[in-house]
C-alpha positions as CSV (number, residue, x, y, z in Angstrom):
1,M,-0.1,-0.5,0.4
2,A,2.8,2.5,1.2
3,K,4.4,2.2,-2.2
4,L,1.0,2.5,-4.2
5,T,0.6,5.8,-2.3
6,E,4.4,6.6,-3.2
7,Q,4.1,6.5,-6.6
8,Y,0.7,8.1,-6.9
9,D,2.0,11.6,-5.1
10,N,5.1,10.8,-7.4
11,E,2.7,10.9,-10.2
12,T,0.6,13.8,-8.9
13,L,4.0,16.4,-8.8
14,K,4.8,15.3,-12.3
15,S,2.0,16.5,-13.4
16,L,1.5,19.3,-11.0
17,A,5.2,20.4,-12.4
18,K,4.2,20.1,-15.8
19,S,1.3,22.0,-15.6
20,H,3.2,24.6,-13.6
21,Y,6.1,24.3,-16.4
22,E,3.5,25.2,-19.1
23,Q,2.0,27.8,-17.1
24,K,5.3,30.4,-17.3
25,R,5.5,29.0,-20.4
26,R,2.3,30.3,-21.5
27,S,2.5,33.4,-19.4
28,K,5.7,34.7,-21.9
29,V,3.5,35.0,-24.7
30,P,1.8,38.5,-25.4
31,T,-1.5,38.9,-24.6
32,E,-4.2,41.5,-26.2
33,I,-7.2,42.9,-24.5
34,I,-10.7,42.3,-25.7
35,D,-13.3,43.7,-26.2
36,L,-16.8,41.8,-25.7
37,P,-19.9,42.8,-27.3
38,S,-22.4,42.6,-25.1
39,Q,-20.1,44.9,-22.7
40,G,-20.8,42.6,-20.3
41,K,-24.1,43.0,-19.4
42,V,-25.0,39.7,-20.1
43,Y,-23.5,38.4,-16.4
44,S,-23.7,38.6,-13.0
45,E,-22.0,41.4,-11.8
46,S,-20.4,38.6,-9.2
47,S,-18.3,37.5,-12.5
48,P,-15.4,38.6,-13.8
49,L,-17.1,39.0,-17.5
50,R,-19.4,41.6,-16.4
51,E,-16.1,44.3,-16.9
52,G,-16.8,43.6,-20.8
53,K,-13.6,42.4,-21.6
54,I,-11.5,39.6,-21.9
55,E,-7.8,38.9,-21.5
56,M,-6.0,37.0,-24.6
57,R,-2.5,35.8,-24.8
58,Y,-1.1,35.6,-28.8
59,L,-1.8,32.0,-30.4
60,T,1.2,29.6,-30.8
61,A,2.0,27.2,-33.0
62,R,1.6,24.1,-30.0
63,D,-2.5,26.0,-30.5
64,E,-2.7,24.9,-34.2
65,D,-2.7,21.5,-33.1
66,I,-6.2,21.9,-31.5
67,L,-7.4,23.8,-34.5
68,T,-6.5,20.4,-36.5
69,T,-7.2,18.2,-34.7
70,P,-9.5,15.7,-36.3
71,S,-11.9,14.9,-33.3
72,F,-13.0,18.2,-32.0
73,I,-13.8,19.1,-35.6
74,T,-15.9,16.7,-35.5
75,E,-18.0,17.3,-32.7
76,G,-18.1,20.6,-33.3
77,I,-15.7,22.4,-30.0
78,V,-12.6,23.4,-31.4
79,F,-13.2,26.5,-30.8
80,D,-14.8,26.2,-27.4
81,K,-11.4,23.9,-26.9
82,L,-8.5,27.2,-28.3
83,L,-10.6,29.3,-26.2
84,D,-9.8,27.4,-23.5
85,E,-6.5,27.7,-23.6
86,I,-6.1,30.7,-24.8
87,I,-7.5,33.0,-22.4
88,I,-6.1,34.3,-19.8
89,S,-8.8,35.8,-17.2
90,P,-10.8,33.6,-15.0
91,V,-13.2,32.6,-17.5
92,K,-13.7,29.6,-19.7
93,S,-15.8,29.4,-23.0
94,K,-18.8,28.1,-21.6
95,D,-18.9,30.9,-19.6
96,L,-19.2,32.7,-22.2
97,I,-22.4,33.6,-24.7
98,N,-22.3,32.7,-28.4
99,S,-21.6,36.1,-29.6
100,D,-19.3,36.9,-27.6
101,K,-17.6,33.9,-28.2
102,D,-17.2,34.2,-31.9
103,A,-15.9,37.9,-31.1
104,L,-12.9,36.1,-29.2
105,I,-12.1,33.6,-32.6
106,I,-12.7,36.6,-34.9
107,A,-9.6,38.6,-32.5
108,A,-7.7,35.4,-32.1
109,R,-7.6,34.6,-35.7
110,I,-6.7,38.9,-36.5
111,L,-4.0,38.3,-34.1
112,C,-2.6,35.1,-35.1
113,Y,-2.9,35.6,-39.3
114,G,-3.9,38.9,-39.4
115,S,-7.4,40.9,-40.7
116,D,-7.5,39.4,-44.8
117,Y,-10.2,36.7,-44.5
118,E,-11.5,35.5,-48.2
119,V,-14.6,35.0,-48.9
120,T,-17.1,34.0,-51.2
121,V,-20.5,36.4,-51.3
122,K,-23.7,37.1,-53.6
123,A,-23.4,39.7,-56.3
124,P,-26.2,41.8,-57.0
125,S,-26.6,40.1,-60.2
126,G,-26.4,36.5,-57.9
127,K,-23.4,35.6,-59.3
128,M,-20.8,34.2,-56.7
129,V,-17.5,36.5,-56.5
130,E,-14.4,35.9,-54.3
131,R,-14.1,38.8,-52.3
132,T,-11.6,40.1,-49.3
133,V,-12.9,41.3,-45.4
134,N,-10.7,43.1,-43.6
135,L,-12.0,41.5,-39.8
136,G,-10.0,44.4,-38.1
137,K,-13.3,46.8,-39.7
138,L,-15.9,44.6,-38.0
139,K,-17.9,47.0,-35.5
140,P,-20.1,45.6,-32.1
141,L,-23.5,46.2,-32.8
142,P,-25.7,48.6,-30.7
143,F,-26.5,47.4,-27.4
144,E,-28.2,49.6,-25.2
145,L,-31.0,47.2,-22.5
146,H,-29.8,47.7,-19.5
147,S,-29.8,44.7,-17.0
148,N,-30.2,44.1,-13.3
149,S,-27.0,42.4,-11.2
150,Q,-27.6,39.0,-12.0
151,G,-27.4,40.2,-16.1
152,E,-30.4,39.7,-16.6
153,F,-33.2,41.9,-18.9
154,E,-36.9,43.2,-18.3
155,Y,-39.6,41.9,-20.4
156,E,-43.7,43.2,-20.8
157,T,-45.5,40.8,-23.3
158,K,-48.7,42.4,-25.2
159,S,-50.4,40.1,-22.8
160,G,-49.3,41.9,-19.5
161,T,-46.9,39.4,-18.3
162,K,-43.7,40.6,-17.2
163,L,-40.5,38.4,-17.9
164,L,-37.0,38.2,-17.0
165,F,-34.5,37.1,-19.0
166,K,-30.7,36.4,-19.7
167,F,-28.7,35.6,-23.2
168,P,-28.4,32.1,-22.6
169,T,-24.3,30.3,-22.5
170,T,-26.0,27.6,-24.5
171,E,-29.2,27.7,-26.7
172,K,-31.7,24.9,-27.8
173,T,-33.0,25.4,-31.2
174,D,-34.7,22.4,-32.1
175,K,-38.1,23.7,-30.6
176,I,-39.2,26.9,-29.7
177,T,-40.3,26.4,-26.2
178,E,-36.8,25.1,-25.2
179,L,-35.7,28.4,-26.9
180,L,-37.8,30.5,-24.7
181,A,-37.2,28.0,-21.3
182,S,-33.5,29.0,-22.1
183,Y,-33.8,32.7,-22.3
184,I,-36.6,33.2,-19.8
185,V,-35.5,32.9,-16.5
186,A,-38.7,34.7,-14.0
187,V,-42.3,35.1,-14.9
188,D,-44.2,38.0,-13.0
189,G,-41.1,37.7,-10.2
190,E,-41.6,33.0,-10.3
191,R,-38.6,31.7,-11.1
192,D,-39.5,27.4,-10.2
193,R,-38.4,26.7,-13.3
194,S,-41.4,24.0,-14.0
195,K,-44.1,27.1,-13.2
196,I,-42.0,28.9,-16.7
197,M,-42.3,25.9,-18.3
198,E,-46.5,25.5,-17.5
199,Y,-45.9,29.3,-18.8
200,I,-44.7,28.8,-22.2
201,E,-46.6,26.3,-22.8
202,Y,-49.7,26.6,-22.0
203,D,-50.2,30.4,-20.6
204,M,-47.9,31.7,-23.6
205,L,-49.9,32.8,-26.9
206,A,-47.4,32.4,-29.8
207,F,-48.6,36.0,-31.0
208,D,-46.1,36.7,-27.3
209,S,-43.9,33.9,-28.3
210,R,-43.2,35.9,-31.7
211,E,-42.4,38.9,-30.3
212,F,-40.3,38.0,-27.9
213,R,-38.3,35.8,-29.9
214,N,-38.2,38.8,-32.4
215,Y,-37.2,41.5,-30.3
216,I,-34.5,39.3,-28.8
217,A,-32.8,38.9,-32.5
218,K,-32.9,42.7,-32.8
219,H,-31.3,43.3,-29.6
220,R,-28.7,40.7,-29.2
221,P,-25.5,41.7,-28.8
222,G,-22.8,40.9,-31.6
223,L,-20.7,41.9,-34.3
224,N,-22.3,43.6,-37.7
225,Y,-21.2,41.0,-40.2
226,E,-22.2,43.5,-42.5
227,Y,-19.5,44.6,-45.0
228,E,-19.2,46.5,-48.2
229,F,-17.8,44.6,-51.3
230,E,-16.8,46.0,-54.8
231,G,-18.9,45.2,-57.1
232,E,-18.1,43.7,-60.8
233,D,-18.9,47.2,-62.4
234,G,-17.0,49.0,-60.1
235,G,-19.7,50.3,-57.4
236,T,-20.4,48.5,-54.6
237,F,-22.4,46.4,-52.6
238,T,-24.0,45.1,-49.4
239,A,-23.8,41.7,-48.1
240,M,-23.2,39.4,-45.2
241,F,-20.5,37.0,-45.2
242,P,-19.7,33.8,-44.1
243,I,-17.9,32.7,-40.7
244,T,-16.6,28.8,-41.3
245,S,-14.2,26.4,-40.1
246,K,-11.6,27.8,-41.9
247,L,-11.4,31.2,-40.4
248,F,-7.9,30.1,-39.6
249,W,-7.0,28.8,-42.9
250,S,-8.3,31.3,-45.3
């Protein structure tokens, strides 16, 4: 038993030493402070994210291993794994809402490989054309909602029901009821989850549901992906452009 205990302690010490060494090495990599599109208002006052900024380090060649790990790509977690490695602030990717994660991924790409990003967009003629986007020109959408100390926002339906909602870190979109449940945290002051689900499924009118979802879509934080491109005739046109898994390889 003593030998097993001694072996366990040795392995633990080796693991701690390795972790300390890796942390020391990473601390020498330059960092940047990145502003969040949400301005931190979607998080509680007890969260370091409430400041609306995150410290993030530059990528190294080792981080590129994450971007090329087949299992991470297949499972759709490659960007989450990357953020968990390069974020210096005491938070994890799972603590962030999607729009803030997207902004950090864009920032990481700029710090890593520069601002130029090759995209294919549809011109007004209907033809697909190849263009270059300067990612550094992307700006956050206006976000003027005011939250309480828990990062919650008020909304009143046309039917007079008062809701409190949060922007979730994971959005369920398979069913409208699940989507609503991921946002709504209180109904007329009631926070019991079973009561909230009962309201969503049986008392929330379809009209109120649609209006609430439209309100969220209109007021959600994020980056503005509308970009002005050069047209085929020498003029310009505005179009949305896609962010794909090729972001770090374009």
